[in-house]
A tleap script that builds the chain and sets N, CA, C and O, in Angstrom:
source leaprc.protein.ff14SB
mol = sequence {
  NMET ILE GLY THR VAL GLY TYR GLU ILE PRO
  VAL ASP GLN GLN TYR SER ARG PHE ILE ASN
  ASP THR THR THR PHE LEU HIE GLU VAL PRO
  SER GLN VAL LEU ARG ASN ALA VAL VAL LYS
  PHE ARG GLN ALA TYR GLN ARG PHE PHE GLN
  LYS LEU GLY GLY ARG PRO LYS LEU LYS LYS
  LYS GLY GLY CARG
}
set mol.1.N position { 0.692 -1.230 -0.087 }
set mol.1.CA position { -0.134 0.018 0.085 }
set mol.1.C position { 0.721 1.191 -0.003 }
set mol.1.O position { 1.695 1.144 0.747 }
set mol.2.N position { 0.599 2.322 -0.789 }
set mol.2.CA position { 1.025 3.571 -0.665 }
set mol.2.C position { 1.385 4.014 0.293 }
set mol.2.O position { 2.554 4.194 0.637 }
set mol.3.N position { -0.080 4.377 1.159 }
set mol.3.CA position { 0.367 5.208 2.354 }
set mol.3.C position { 0.915 4.403 3.569 }
set mol.3.O position { 0.918 5.070 4.604 }
set mol.4.N position { 1.360 3.179 3.690 }
set mol.4.CA position { 2.168 2.384 4.508 }
set mol.4.C position { 3.795 2.589 4.514 }
set mol.4.O position { 4.526 2.423 5.490 }
set mol.5.N position { 4.253 3.052 2.992 }
set mol.5.CA position { 5.379 2.943 2.859 }
set mol.5.C position { 5.945 4.279 2.893 }
set mol.5.O position { 7.131 4.426 2.595 }
set mol.6.N position { 5.045 5.511 3.308 }
set mol.6.CA position { 5.634 6.691 3.543 }
set mol.6.C position { 5.730 7.741 2.095 }
set mol.6.O position { 6.266 8.846 2.009 }
set mol.7.N position { 5.100 7.051 1.171 }
set mol.7.CA position { 4.693 7.880 -0.087 }
set mol.7.C position { 3.347 8.623 0.254 }
set mol.7.O position { 2.407 8.134 0.881 }
set mol.8.N position { 3.424 9.900 -0.276 }
set mol.8.CA position { 1.820 10.499 -0.119 }
set mol.8.C position { 1.160 10.106 -1.373 }
set mol.8.O position { 1.710 9.881 -2.451 }
set mol.9.N position { 0.018 10.058 -1.113 }
set mol.9.CA position { -0.983 9.700 -2.078 }
set mol.9.C position { -1.656 10.863 -2.655 }
set mol.9.O position { -2.343 11.668 -2.026 }
set mol.10.N position { -1.324 10.884 -4.266 }
set mol.10.CA position { -1.811 12.229 -4.850 }
set mol.10.C position { -3.070 12.415 -4.562 }
set mol.10.O position { -3.852 11.464 -4.564 }
set mol.11.N position { -3.439 13.614 -4.282 }
set mol.11.CA position { -5.078 13.925 -4.499 }
set mol.11.C position { -5.016 14.994 -5.512 }
set mol.11.O position { -4.668 16.111 -5.131 }
set mol.12.N position { -5.365 14.760 -7.005 }
set mol.12.CA position { -5.329 15.555 -7.922 }
set mol.12.C position { -6.277 14.963 -8.830 }
set mol.12.O position { -6.911 13.973 -8.466 }
set mol.13.N position { -6.433 15.439 -9.918 }
set mol.13.CA position { -7.183 14.689 -10.981 }
set mol.13.C position { -6.426 14.495 -12.201 }
set mol.13.O position { -6.997 15.017 -13.159 }
set mol.14.N position { -5.414 13.962 -12.472 }
set mol.14.CA position { -4.250 13.493 -13.443 }
set mol.14.C position { -4.531 11.940 -13.393 }
set mol.14.O position { -4.466 11.196 -12.414 }
set mol.15.N position { -4.869 11.635 -14.732 }
set mol.15.CA position { -5.180 10.431 -15.111 }
set mol.15.C position { -3.955 9.544 -15.886 }
set mol.15.O position { -3.926 8.320 -15.762 }
set mol.16.N position { -2.875 10.324 -16.754 }
set mol.16.CA position { -2.368 9.965 -17.634 }
set mol.16.C position { -1.396 9.009 -17.096 }
set mol.16.O position { -0.911 8.212 -17.899 }
set mol.17.N position { -0.939 8.942 -15.554 }
set mol.17.CA position { -0.105 8.303 -14.878 }
set mol.17.C position { -0.882 6.761 -14.651 }
set mol.17.O position { -0.278 5.810 -14.155 }
set mol.18.N position { -1.972 6.708 -14.993 }
set mol.18.CA position { -2.444 5.329 -14.582 }
set mol.18.C position { -2.783 4.459 -15.865 }
set mol.18.O position { -3.167 3.290 -15.810 }
set mol.19.N position { -2.570 5.250 -17.128 }
set mol.19.CA position { -2.602 4.553 -18.174 }
set mol.19.C position { -1.313 3.878 -18.717 }
set mol.19.O position { -0.331 4.504 -19.115 }
set mol.20.N position { -1.456 2.291 -18.680 }
set mol.20.CA position { -0.242 1.805 -19.056 }
set mol.20.C position { -0.651 0.551 -19.860 }
set mol.20.O position { -1.798 0.448 -20.296 }
set mol.21.N position { 0.150 -0.263 -20.029 }
set mol.21.CA position { -0.573 -1.671 -20.975 }
set mol.21.C position { -1.724 -2.376 -20.717 }
set mol.21.O position { -2.471 -2.754 -21.620 }
set mol.22.N position { -1.960 -2.620 -19.318 }
set mol.22.CA position { -3.010 -3.102 -18.879 }
set mol.22.C position { -4.153 -2.209 -18.640 }
set mol.22.O position { -5.163 -2.735 -18.174 }
set mol.23.N position { -4.163 -1.058 -18.860 }
set mol.23.CA position { -5.438 -0.001 -18.553 }
set mol.23.C position { -5.307 0.776 -19.763 }
set mol.23.O position { -5.034 1.972 -19.659 }
set mol.24.N position { -5.502 0.128 -21.151 }
set mol.24.CA position { -5.456 0.979 -22.265 }
set mol.24.C position { -7.096 1.350 -22.597 }
set mol.24.O position { -7.478 1.893 -23.633 }
set mol.25.N position { -7.734 1.037 -21.763 }
set mol.25.CA position { -9.192 1.326 -22.166 }
set mol.25.C position { -9.511 2.402 -21.645 }
set mol.25.O position { -10.598 2.901 -21.936 }
set mol.26.N position { -8.655 3.020 -20.758 }
set mol.26.CA position { -8.924 4.346 -20.344 }
set mol.26.C position { -8.925 5.532 -21.323 }
set mol.26.O position { -9.459 6.613 -21.075 }
set mol.27.N position { -8.258 5.217 -22.491 }
set mol.27.CA position { -8.153 6.496 -23.445 }
set mol.27.C position { -9.485 6.347 -23.986 }
set mol.27.O position { -9.842 7.372 -24.566 }
set mol.28.N position { -10.394 5.360 -23.992 }
set mol.28.CA position { -11.733 5.355 -24.508 }
set mol.28.C position { -12.579 6.512 -23.759 }
set mol.28.O position { -13.226 7.265 -24.486 }
set mol.29.N position { -12.625 6.724 -22.257 }
set mol.29.CA position { -13.297 7.328 -21.352 }
set mol.29.C position { -12.988 8.834 -21.605 }
set mol.29.O position { -11.853 9.209 -21.898 }
set mol.30.N position { -13.924 9.582 -21.495 }
set mol.30.CA position { -13.533 11.089 -21.477 }
set mol.30.C position { -12.899 11.521 -20.260 }
set mol.30.O position { -13.427 11.183 -19.200 }
set mol.31.N position { -11.998 12.116 -20.246 }
set mol.31.CA position { -11.378 12.565 -19.115 }
set mol.31.C position { -12.250 13.387 -18.052 }
set mol.31.O position { -11.891 13.476 -16.878 }
set mol.32.N position { -13.513 14.030 -18.578 }
set mol.32.CA position { -14.330 14.704 -17.665 }
set mol.32.C position { -14.961 13.649 -16.778 }
set mol.32.O position { -15.067 13.868 -15.571 }
set mol.33.N position { -15.472 12.280 -17.426 }
set mol.33.CA position { -16.066 11.532 -16.803 }
set mol.33.C position { -15.664 10.852 -15.460 }
set mol.33.O position { -16.317 10.652 -14.435 }
set mol.34.N position { -14.000 10.477 -15.899 }
set mol.34.CA position { -13.182 9.982 -14.947 }
set mol.34.C position { -13.100 11.165 -13.665 }
set mol.34.O position { -13.466 10.871 -12.527 }
set mol.35.N position { -12.698 12.202 -13.933 }
set mol.35.CA position { -12.602 13.237 -13.355 }
set mol.35.C position { -13.617 13.404 -11.845 }
set mol.35.O position { -13.377 13.475 -10.640 }
set mol.36.N position { -14.909 13.415 -12.756 }
set mol.36.CA position { -15.875 13.492 -11.821 }
set mol.36.C position { -16.278 12.345 -10.965 }
set mol.36.O position { -16.626 12.387 -9.785 }
set mol.37.N position { -16.180 11.354 -11.719 }
set mol.37.CA position { -16.335 9.700 -10.828 }
set mol.37.C position { -15.200 9.729 -9.540 }
set mol.37.O position { -15.487 9.184 -8.474 }
set mol.38.N position { -14.036 10.338 -9.719 }
set mol.38.CA position { -13.317 10.228 -8.432 }
set mol.38.C position { -13.620 11.042 -7.614 }
set mol.38.O position { -13.779 10.728 -6.434 }
set mol.39.N position { -13.778 12.354 -8.091 }
set mol.39.CA position { -14.117 13.206 -7.095 }
set mol.39.C position { -15.370 13.065 -6.078 }
set mol.39.O position { -15.365 13.379 -4.888 }
set mol.40.N position { -16.439 12.521 -6.818 }
set mol.40.CA position { -17.634 12.043 -6.074 }
set mol.40.C position { -17.459 10.923 -5.291 }
set mol.40.O position { -18.054 10.787 -4.221 }
set mol.41.N position { -16.402 9.803 -5.904 }
set mol.41.CA position { -16.365 8.558 -4.851 }
set mol.41.C position { -15.293 9.158 -3.826 }
set mol.41.O position { -15.344 8.606 -2.727 }
set mol.42.N position { -14.503 9.990 -3.924 }
set mol.42.CA position { -13.617 10.616 -2.903 }
set mol.42.C position { -14.251 11.262 -1.802 }
set mol.42.O position { -13.821 11.145 -0.655 }
set mol.43.N position { -15.703 12.241 -2.232 }
set mol.43.CA position { -16.448 13.163 -1.314 }
set mol.43.C position { -17.387 12.068 -0.592 }
set mol.43.O position { -17.771 12.167 0.574 }
set mol.44.N position { -17.677 11.070 -1.421 }
set mol.44.CA position { -18.648 10.030 -0.516 }
set mol.44.C position { -17.813 9.348 0.770 }
set mol.44.O position { -18.301 9.266 1.897 }
set mol.45.N position { -16.634 8.930 0.459 }
set mol.45.CA position { -15.685 8.402 1.293 }
set mol.45.C position { -15.463 9.484 2.832 }
set mol.45.O position { -15.452 9.125 4.010 }
set mol.46.N position { -15.305 10.879 2.242 }
set mol.46.CA position { -14.919 11.781 3.154 }
set mol.46.C position { -16.083 11.824 3.982 }
set mol.46.O position { -15.869 11.868 5.194 }
set mol.47.N position { -17.392 11.821 3.548 }
set mol.47.CA position { -18.620 11.836 4.469 }
set mol.47.C position { -19.254 10.460 5.241 }
set mol.47.O position { -20.121 10.470 6.115 }
set mol.48.N position { -18.628 9.375 4.713 }
set mol.48.CA position { -18.561 8.379 5.646 }
set mol.48.C position { -17.509 8.142 6.541 }
set mol.48.O position { -17.734 7.147 7.230 }
set mol.49.N position { -16.150 8.843 6.847 }
set mol.49.CA position { -15.584 9.069 7.620 }
set mol.49.C position { -15.965 9.862 8.483 }
set mol.49.O position { -15.896 9.408 9.625 }
set mol.50.N position { -16.372 10.952 8.380 }
set mol.50.CA position { -17.044 12.215 9.145 }
set mol.50.C position { -18.497 11.472 9.806 }
set mol.50.O position { -19.204 12.195 10.507 }
set mol.51.N position { -18.810 10.412 9.634 }
set mol.51.CA position { -20.036 9.535 10.138 }
set mol.51.C position { -21.339 10.648 9.576 }
set mol.51.O position { -22.286 10.936 10.308 }
set mol.52.N position { -21.225 11.037 8.560 }
set mol.52.CA position { -22.462 11.651 7.735 }
set mol.52.C position { -23.097 10.949 6.736 }
set mol.52.O position { -23.992 11.456 6.060 }
set mol.53.N position { -22.647 9.663 6.569 }
set mol.53.CA position { -23.495 8.637 5.664 }
set mol.53.C position { -22.637 7.284 5.841 }
set mol.53.O position { -21.745 7.052 6.657 }
set mol.54.N position { -23.127 6.532 4.921 }
set mol.54.CA position { -23.029 5.347 4.929 }
set mol.54.C position { -21.668 4.840 4.123 }
set mol.54.O position { -21.138 5.770 3.515 }
set mol.55.N position { -20.912 3.423 3.973 }
set mol.55.CA position { -20.269 3.474 3.075 }
set mol.55.C position { -20.690 3.575 1.903 }
set mol.55.O position { -21.853 3.257 1.653 }
set mol.56.N position { -19.647 4.147 0.699 }
set mol.56.CA position { -20.248 4.120 -0.642 }
set mol.56.C position { -20.199 2.827 -0.905 }
set mol.56.O position { -19.473 2.021 -0.324 }
set mol.57.N position { -21.110 2.544 -1.952 }
set mol.57.CA position { -21.221 1.072 -2.614 }
set mol.57.C position { -21.046 1.357 -4.305 }
set mol.57.O position { -21.483 2.344 -4.898 }
set mol.58.N position { -20.436 0.439 -4.787 }
set mol.58.CA position { -19.991 0.300 -6.193 }
set mol.58.C position { -21.325 -0.220 -6.967 }
set mol.58.O position { -21.644 -1.400 -6.821 }
set mol.59.N position { -21.979 0.492 -7.650 }
set mol.59.CA position { -23.191 -0.014 -8.343 }
set mol.59.C position { -22.754 -0.449 -9.700 }
set mol.59.O position { -22.064 0.164 -10.515 }
set mol.60.N position { -23.480 -2.035 -9.802 }
set mol.60.CA position { -23.412 -2.740 -11.175 }
set mol.60.C position { -24.136 -2.197 -12.345 }
set mol.60.O position { -25.247 -1.669 -12.321 }
set mol.61.N position { -23.305 -2.408 -13.469 }
set mol.61.CA position { -23.929 -1.957 -14.730 }
set mol.61.C position { -25.443 -2.114 -15.030 }
set mol.61.O position { -26.215 -1.227 -15.392 }
set mol.62.N position { -25.699 -3.380 -14.814 }
set mol.62.CA position { -27.053 -4.000 -14.921 }
set mol.62.C position { -28.161 -3.625 -14.372 }
set mol.62.O position { -27.873 -2.798 -13.507 }
set mol.63.N position { -29.315 -3.802 -14.418 }
set mol.63.CA position { -30.337 -3.023 -13.758 }
set mol.63.C position { -30.773 -4.049 -12.639 }
set mol.63.O position { -30.034 -4.871 -12.097 }
set mol.64.N position { -32.043 -3.855 -12.413 }
set mol.64.CA position { -32.626 -4.847 -11.119 }
set mol.64.C position { -32.914 -6.051 -11.307 }
set mol.64.O position { -33.327 -6.740 -10.375 }
savepdb mol mol.pdb
quit
């Protein structure tokens, strides 16, 4: 884990460093979608840690 070895976890909206041979599908997703998703996910966890809401759940692609 990055946090346990002394490295700071970057809190920004840059995704080019995550695109490599195994994640080439990220080129197909618009950057605005990636940024908004991560910001909302981070805000949800901040609310969870402040005891303002429940743990965020990852929603599946399919319907009910």
